[in-house]
C-alpha positions as CSV (number, residue, x, y, z in Angstrom):
1,X,-37.3,176.3,28.0
2,X,-38.4,174.5,31.1
3,X,-37.4,171.0,31.8
4,X,-39.8,168.5,33.5
5,X,-38.6,166.0,35.8
6,X,-40.3,162.8,35.2
7,X,-40.0,160.7,38.4
8,X,-40.1,156.9,38.0
9,X,-41.0,154.8,41.0
10,X,-38.1,152.6,42.2
11,X,-38.9,148.9,41.8
12,X,-38.7,147.4,45.2
13,X,-39.6,144.1,47.0
14,X,-43.2,142.7,46.0
15,X,-45.8,143.3,48.6
16,X,-48.1,140.8,50.2
17,X,-50.5,140.8,47.1
18,X,-47.8,140.2,44.7
19,X,-46.4,137.3,46.6
20,X,-49.9,135.7,46.8
21,X,-50.1,136.1,43.0
22,X,-46.8,134.6,42.5
23,X,-47.7,131.6,44.9
24,X,-50.9,131.0,43.3
25,X,-49.3,130.9,39.7
26,X,-46.8,128.5,41.1
27,X,-49.4,126.3,42.7
28,X,-51.4,126.3,39.3
29,X,-48.2,125.5,37.3
30,X,-46.9,122.6,39.3
31,X,-50.0,121.3,41.2
32,X,-50.2,120.7,44.9
33,X,-48.8,117.2,44.9
34,X,-45.4,118.2,43.0
35,X,-44.7,121.1,45.2
36,X,-43.4,119.3,48.4
37,X,-41.2,117.0,46.1
38,X,-39.8,120.1,44.4
39,X,-39.1,121.6,48.0
40,X,-37.5,118.4,49.1
41,X,-35.1,118.4,45.8
42,X,-34.3,122.1,46.3
43,X,-33.5,121.6,49.9
44,X,-31.3,118.3,49.2
45,X,-29.5,120.4,46.6
46,X,-28.8,123.2,48.8
47,X,-27.6,120.9,51.6
48,X,-25.4,118.9,48.9
49,X,-23.8,122.4,47.8
50,X,-23.1,123.4,51.4
51,X,-21.5,120.1,52.3
52,X,-19.4,120.3,49.0
53,X,-18.1,123.7,50.1
54,X,-17.5,122.5,53.5
55,X,-15.7,119.4,52.2
56,X,-13.5,121.7,49.9
57,X,-12.5,123.7,53.0
58,X,-11.6,120.5,54.7
59,X,-9.5,119.4,52.0
60,X,-7.8,122.5,51.7
61,X,-6.9,122.4,55.3
62,X,-5.7,118.8,55.1
63,X,-3.5,119.8,52.2
64,X,-1.9,122.7,54.2
65,X,-1.3,120.2,56.9
66,X,0.2,117.8,54.7
67,X,-2.4,115.0,55.3
68,X,-3.4,113.0,52.2
69,X,-7.0,111.6,52.5
70,X,-7.2,107.9,51.8
71,X,-9.5,107.4,49.0
72,X,-10.0,104.3,47.0
73,X,-7.1,101.9,46.6
74,X,-5.7,103.0,43.3
75,X,-2.6,100.6,43.8
76,X,-4.7,97.5,42.9
77,X,-4.5,96.2,39.6
78,X,-7.3,95.5,37.4
79,X,-7.6,92.2,35.7
80,X,-8.7,92.4,32.2
81,X,-10.0,89.3,30.4
């Protein structure tokens, strides 16, 4: 009995033609006017995420040093009518 090895091609990164097809499909789905808005929203989201990470690092460093950040004044009493 002989065994035949079937070699399957490895799936790699898409080539230039695949990227063009993907870009064309995205352009058809969202339209040329919405793509800049989507890009802007994505960029702002990434920026907010990075600043949130940096903010948490800053807070961790302040907590290690014993510095308490001054947030809103929680000592103020709220008048209920």
